C-alpha positions in Angstrom: 31.6 100.7 19.6 32.1 103.7 17.8 30.7 107.0 19.5 29.2 109.6 17.0 31.1 111.9 15.8 29.6 114.3 13.6 31.9 114.6 10.9 31.1 114.5 7.1 33.1 111.7 7.0 31.0 109.3 9.4 27.9 110.9 8.3 28.6 110.0 4.4 30.0 106.6 5.5 26.9 105.7 7.3 24.6 106.7 4.6 26.5 104.4 2.4 26.1 102.1 4.8 22.4 102.0 5.2 21.7 102.4 1.3 23.9 99.6 0.7 21.7 97.2 3.3 18.8 98.4 0.7 19.8 97.8 -2.4 19.7 94.3 -2.9 15.8 94.4 -1.8 15.5 96.4 -4.5 15.9 94.0 -7.2 12.8 92.0 -6.8 10.3 92.6 -4.2 11.2 96.4 -3.8 11.1 97.1 -7.7 7.6 95.2 -8.0 6.6 97.9 -5.1 8.3 101.0 -7.1 10.4 101.1 -3.9 13.5 101.2 -6.0 13.3 104.8 -7.8 12.2 106.2 -4.1 15.4 104.4 -3.5 16.9 106.1 -6.2 15.6 109.2 -5.6 16.4 109.3 -1.9 20.4 108.4 -2.9 20.5 111.6 -4.9 18.7 113.7 -2.4 21.5 112.2 0.5 24.0 113.8 -2.1 22.6 116.8 -2.8 22.5 117.2 1.2 26.1 116.0 2.5 27.1 118.6 -1.1 25.3 121.4 1.0 26.6 120.5 4.4 30.1 120.2 2.6 29.5 123.7 1.6 28.5 124.9 4.9 32.0 123.8 6.0 34.2 124.9 4.0 32.6 128.3 3.5 33.4 128.8 7.6 37.1 127.4 6.8 37.2 130.1 4.0 36.3 132.8 6.8 38.5 131.9 9.2 35.6 130.4 11.8 36.3 127.4 13.7 34.1 127.7 16.2 31.5 124.5 16.3 28.3 126.5 18.1 26.5 129.9 17.7 26.5 130.2 13.7 25.1 132.9 12.2 23.4 131.0 9.8 21.5 128.9 12.8 18.3 129.2 11.0 19.5 127.8 8.2 21.5 125.0 9.9 17.9 123.8 11.9 16.5 124.0 8.6 18.7 121.6 6.9 18.8 119.2 10.6 15.0 119.1 9.8 15.6 118.1 6.3 18.3 115.5 7.1 15.5 114.2 9.6 13.1 114.3 7.0 15.0 112.0 4.4 15.4 109.9 7.0 12.2 109.1 8.2 11.6 108.4 4.5 14.3 105.7 4.4 12.7 104.1 7.2 9.7 103.4 5.2 11.6 101.5 3.1 13.7 99.6 5.2 12.8 96.2 7.1 16.2 94.6 8.2 16.8 95.3 11.7 20.6 96.4 10.8 19.3 99.1 8.4 17.0 100.1 11.5 20.3 100.1 13.7 22.1 102.7 10.6 19.1 104.6 10.5 19.4 105.2 14.3 23.0 106.1 14.3 22.1 108.3 11.6 20.2 110.4 13.4 22.6 111.0 16.1 25.2 112.1 13.5 23.2 114.6 12.1 22.1 115.5 15.5 25.9 115.9 16.9 26.3 118.2 13.3 23.1 120.5 13.7 24.3 121.2 17.4 28.3 121.8 16.8 27.1 124.1 13.7 24.6 126.3 15.8 21.3 125.2 15.0 18.8 123.6 17.1 16.4 120.4 17.5 13.1 120.8 16.2 12.6 116.9 15.6 13.4 115.0 18.5 12.2 111.4 18.6 14.4 109.8 16.1 17.2 111.8 18.0 16.3 110.0 21.2 15.4 106.3 19.6 18.8 106.4 18.5 20.2 107.1 21.7 18.5 104.7 23.2 19.4 102.5 20.6 22.9 102.9 21.2 22.9 103.2 24.9 21.9 99.7 24.8 25.1 98.6 23.0 27.7 100.0 25.4 28.7 99.1 28.9 32.5 100.8 29.2 31.9 103.5 31.2 34.0 105.9 29.0 32.0 104.8 26.5 29.0 105.9 28.4 31.1 109.2 29.7 30.9 110.0 25.5 27.3 109.2 24.9 26.5 111.6 28.0 28.3 114.5 26.9 26.8 114.2 23.4 23.6 113.9 25.5 24.3 117.3 27.2 24.9 118.9 23.4 21.8 117.6 22.4 19.6 118.9 25.6 20.7 121.9 25.5 20.2 122.3 21.5 16.4 121.5 21.6 13.9 124.2 20.4 12.6 125.8 23.3 9.1 125.2 22.4 9.7 121.2 23.0 11.7 122.5 26.4 8.9 124.0 27.5 7.4 120.4 27.8 3.8 121.2 27.7 2.0 117.8 26.5 2.9 116.0 30.0 0.3 113.6 29.9 2.1 112.0 27.4 4.7 109.9 29.6 6.9 108.8 25.9 7.0 112.4 24.9 10.5 112.5 23.6 12.2 115.7 26.0 10.9 113.8 29.3 12.5 110.1 27.7 16.0 111.9 26.6 16.1 113.8 30.3 14.9 110.0 31.9 17.8 108.2 29.6 20.4 110.9 30.5 20.3 110.2 34.0 20.2 106.4 33.3 23.5 106.7 31.3 25.4 109.0 33.7 24.6 106.5 36.5 25.9 103.5 34.2 29.1 105.2 33.8 29.3 105.8 37.3 30.8 109.3 36.9 29.4 111.5 40.2 30.0 115.3 38.3 27.9 113.8 35.3 25.4 111.8 37.4 24.9 115.3 39.4 24.7 117.7 36.1 22.2 115.1 34.8 19.8 114.9 37.9 19.6 118.3 38.5 18.7 119.2 34.9 16.0 115.8 35.6 14.7 117.6 38.5 14.4 121.1 37.4 12.6 120.2 34.1 10.3 117.1 35.2 9.5 118.6 39.0 6.8 116.0 39.1 
C-alpha cells in the first residue's frame, strides 16, 4: 500500500483515477440526472487547480526556496487547500462506487500533505480524518504505520487553532478528537515506543478528560 506523498504527480494520478471511475456512469444514468455536465466542470476545475499548484511550486523553485514549510503565502496555500477539499466534496456527491470513494479518501490526505508541506493550515478536517482512517484500515506493516503516524503528526501540527481549541467537546465524533485518538492507535499498532510516547503526550494534553 502506497503511503501518501503530497506530490503533484501523485495527486494528479489520484484525480485521474477518480474521474476514470466516474466516467462510465456519465453514459446513461448520470446523463439522465444531469451529472455528466457536472463531472466535466469538476474535471476542468481540477485541471485548473493543478495548474495553480504547479505554478506555486515553480515560483518557489525559481526563487531558490527549497523549504517545504513556513511559506510567506501561507494564507493563499490554506485558501487553495480549502478549495481543493471543496472540489472533493462536490466529487463525492457524484460518486456511488466504493472504489471511487476510496480514491476520494486518499485524495483528501494527499491534498492535506501538500497543504502542510507548503506552509498552509487545515481548516476543513473531517474529510482528511476520514481518509486517514480508511487508509489505516488497509495497513498492517509496522513500517507503513510508522510512516502514516508521521504524516498524521504533520497534519495535527497544521490544524487551524480554532479547531484545536476543541470547543465542541459535547460531540465525541468531532474530527479533532478522532484524529488524536486514531493517531494514538496507529502509533500503538506500529510498535514504535517513540511514536507512542509522542502521540499519547499530545492526546493527554489535548483531551485530558
